[in-house]
Each structure stands twice: as C-alpha cells, then as structure tokens.
C-alpha positions in Angstrom: 108.4 32.0 -27.1 106.2 32.9 -24.3 106.7 31.3 -20.9 103.1 30.8 -19.5 102.7 30.8 -15.7 100.1 28.4 -14.4 99.7 30.2 -11.1 97.4 33.1 -10.1 94.7 34.4 -12.4 96.4 37.8 -12.9 100.0 36.8 -13.7 100.0 35.0 -17.0 103.7 34.7 -17.9 106.7 36.1 -19.6 106.9 37.4 -23.2 109.8 37.9 -25.7 109.8 40.1 -28.7 107.9 38.4 -31.5 105.5 36.5 -29.2 101.8 36.3 -29.9 99.7 34.6 -27.1 96.0 33.7 -27.0 94.4 33.6 -23.5 91.1 34.1 -21.8 89.8 36.2 -19.0 86.8 36.0 -16.7 86.7 39.8 -16.7 89.8 40.5 -14.5 93.1 41.9 -15.6 95.7 39.7 -17.2 99.4 40.6 -16.7 102.3 39.6 -18.9 105.9 40.6 -18.3 109.0 41.2 -20.5 112.5 42.5 -20.3 113.4 45.5 -22.4 116.4 47.6 -23.2 116.6 51.4 -23.1 115.8 52.7 -26.6 114.0 49.6 -27.8 111.1 50.7 -30.1 108.2 48.3 -29.4 104.6 47.7 -30.5 101.9 45.9 -28.5 98.6 44.7 -30.1 95.6 43.5 -28.0 92.6 42.1 -29.9 89.4 40.4 -28.8 86.2 39.4 -30.6 84.5 39.1 -27.2 85.0 42.4 -25.5 86.2 46.0 -25.7 89.9 45.8 -24.8 92.1 48.2 -22.9 95.9 48.0 -22.9 98.4 49.3 -20.2 102.2 49.3 -20.1 103.9 49.6 -16.7 107.5 50.1 -15.7 109.1 48.1 -12.8 107.9 50.7 -10.2 104.3 50.1 -11.2 103.8 53.4 -13.0 101.7 53.4 -16.1 104.0 54.7 -18.9 101.7 54.1 -21.9 98.1 53.0 -22.4 95.5 52.7 -25.2 91.8 52.0 -25.7 90.6 51.9 -29.3 93.6 52.7 -31.6 93.3 49.2 -33.1 90.5 48.0 -35.4 87.1 47.2 -34.0 87.6 48.4 -30.4 91.0 46.7 -30.2 93.9 48.3 -28.4 97.3 49.2 -30.1 100.4 50.8 -28.8 101.9 51.2 -32.2 105.3 52.8 -31.5 106.8 53.3 -28.0 110.4 53.8 -27.0 111.4 52.1 -23.7 113.0 54.6 -21.4 115.3 52.2 -19.5 116.7 48.7 -19.4 114.2 47.2 -17.1 111.4 44.7 -16.5 108.0 45.9 -17.9 104.5 44.6 -17.4 101.6 44.6 -19.9 98.1 44.5 -18.6 95.3 43.2 -20.9 92.0 44.4 -19.6 88.3 43.9 -20.5 87.1 47.5 -20.4 83.6 46.5 -19.3 84.6 43.5 -17.3 83.2 41.0 -19.8 84.8 37.5 -20.0 86.2 36.2 -23.2 89.3 35.3 -25.3 91.9 37.7 -26.4 95.2 37.7 -28.4 98.2 39.8 -27.4 101.3 40.5 -29.5 104.6 42.1 -28.5 107.1 43.0 -31.2 109.9 45.4 -32.1 109.1 48.2 -34.4 111.4 49.1 -37.3 113.0 52.5 -36.4 112.8 53.5 -40.0 109.0 53.1 -40.1 107.3 56.5 -40.0 103.6 56.3 -38.9 103.1 59.8 -40.2 103.9 58.9 -43.9 101.4 60.6 -46.1 99.0 58.2 -47.9 99.8 57.4 -51.6 97.1 58.3 -54.2 95.4 55.4 -55.9 92.8 55.3 -58.7 90.0 53.0 -59.5 91.2 49.9 -61.2 94.6 50.1 -59.7 96.5 47.1 -58.2 99.5 47.9 -56.0 102.0 45.6 -54.5 104.4 46.3 -51.7 106.2 45.2 -48.5 104.5 45.7 -45.2 107.2 47.1 -42.8 105.2 49.6 -40.8 103.0 48.1 -38.0 100.7 51.2 -38.1 99.8 50.3 -41.7 100.2 51.7 -45.2 97.8 54.4 -46.4 96.3 55.0 -49.8 93.9 57.8 -50.7 91.3 58.1 -53.5 88.7 60.6 -54.6 85.1 59.3 -54.4 81.7 60.4 -55.3 78.5 60.0 -53.3 76.7 56.7 -54.0 79.6 55.1 -55.9 80.0 51.5 -55.0 83.5 50.3 -54.3 85.3 47.1 -53.5 88.7 47.0 -51.8 90.7 43.7 -51.8 93.8 43.2 -49.6 95.9 40.0 -49.9 99.2 39.3 -48.1 101.5 36.5 -46.8 100.3 37.6 -43.3 97.0 38.0 -41.5 95.7 41.3 -43.1 93.4 44.0 -41.8 91.7 46.6 -44.0 90.2 49.9 -42.9 88.4 52.6 -44.9 88.3 56.1 -43.5 85.7 58.7 -44.6 86.3 62.2 -45.7 86.4 63.4 -42.1 89.0 60.7 -41.1 86.6 58.5 -39.2 86.4 54.8 -39.9 83.4 53.9 -42.1 84.2 50.3 -43.0 86.7 47.6 -42.0 87.3 43.9 -42.5 89.6 41.2 -41.2 89.0 37.9 -43.0 86.3 38.6 -45.5 88.5 37.6 -48.4 90.1 34.2 -49.0 91.9 32.6 -46.0 93.0 35.4 -43.7 92.9 38.1 -46.4 90.6 41.2 -46.2 87.8 42.4 -48.4 85.5 45.4 -48.2 82.9 44.4 -50.8 80.3 46.6 -52.5 80.5 49.5 -50.1 78.5 52.6 -51.0 80.4 55.9 -50.5 78.3 58.4 -48.5 79.6 61.6 -50.0 82.0 63.3 -52.3 85.5 63.7 -51.2 88.8 62.1 -50.3 88.8 58.6 -48.8 91.7 56.8 -47.2 92.5 53.1 -47.2 94.6 51.7 -44.4 96.2 48.3 -45.1 97.9 46.6 -42.1 99.0 43.3 -40.6 96.7 42.3 -37.7 99.4 41.0 -35.5 102.2 43.4 -36.5 103.7 41.0 -39.0 105.7 42.0 -42.1 105.7 40.7 -45.6 104.4 41.2 -49.1 100.9 42.5 -49.9 98.7 43.2 -52.9 95.9 45.9 -52.7 93.2 46.4 -55.3 90.5 49.2 -55.6 87.5 48.8 -57.9 84.5 50.8 -58.7 81.5 48.5 -59.3 79.2 49.5 -62.2 
C-alpha cells in the first residue's frame, strides 16, 4: 500500500510493488519512491486522460536509468519490463510532457520473468472466440487477415480493467478502446479496415493486472 507524503508538491510518497495511486499535478513533476532488489523485474504504468504523460526512473544517485513517453495506449507511458541493477532506493517521476495540469494514475508492479514480450501473435479468424490467462503486462497479440472496407468488431472482456489496441498492416495503431464495452471491458465496434493485409490485435490489462480474459473477433455483414 502506498504511503502518501503530505509535504512538498514534488515528493508524493512511497510505493510498494502492486500499488496503484491516483494523484493530480498542476503541471510540475511528481516523484514517488520505492525500494528495489537487484534483479527485480518491474513494470511501471503512467496513464492520464488529461495530458500527455512522460515517465522517468532514477537510481539513488539521481541518474535516469529508464524513461518512456508513449509506449502505453493513448499517449500514456509504459516501462513494461526493466531489471533493477542494484538493491537500492529508486525514484519514479510522473511528468506532464506539456506542463498541463490534471489527474494521473501510476502503477508499480513486478513482472513475471517467464513473460516474453516478443512472443509472436497467435492467428485468429473471423467468428473466433478465444479465452486465456493474462500474465504478460505488455499484452497478448492476435493476428488476422483483413480486406479493405471490411467492417470488424473486436470485443475484449476480463476480470480486470482491459485495454484493446488494433495495429494496421504497417504496425501502427489505428484503433483502440478502454471502456467501450460493459463495465471496464473494451470494445472496438464497427471499424472499417483501410487496406488488405495482416492486422494485429493487442489485448492487455490497463494497470498491469493478471487474470482471465475472453476475446472475440467478428466481421459485420
């Protein structure tokens, strides 16, 4: 559980693995600290609906050892898999890239060492419904062949807060959704494919959670 500091505007508090905190900023940096052990494999997720986030990880000497701008969905920041180099105190800085004020959510968690972010996507066909366990914080990938002007719907349900991304034939994001489905489930509805080729669906947990999920792909007539 996070220990929130009520003092200066920059120093916000201490985090433990598994903590998710929601805070606000007037546009200045917010700093959170945690204790780590050499070899710990960690993930940090910074999300805001109000501003373009930027995420920095510092060691105890004040050196930046990892950083990220937009690896998460919708201009969010994600350090998906980082191995701590030493048993030490570390600092996470949550930054509004343009200095805008607003609310943000920050998560710190351990990453399963067996989770491989380079796993190749699994082929999926129209009409398929797949079920699985989300254990990889970088998401699970599925690929399908599409034709220009086909209209598709992708439905992702889980016992965690889901996030759904569709990548085009060039690997760039062309559609995404957080809570368009029921509750905190995700839905990309009636999306028109722009060209022929291979498309990739990325299903992930918004806050690095794990659990069961169900993914459906439909071609609308």
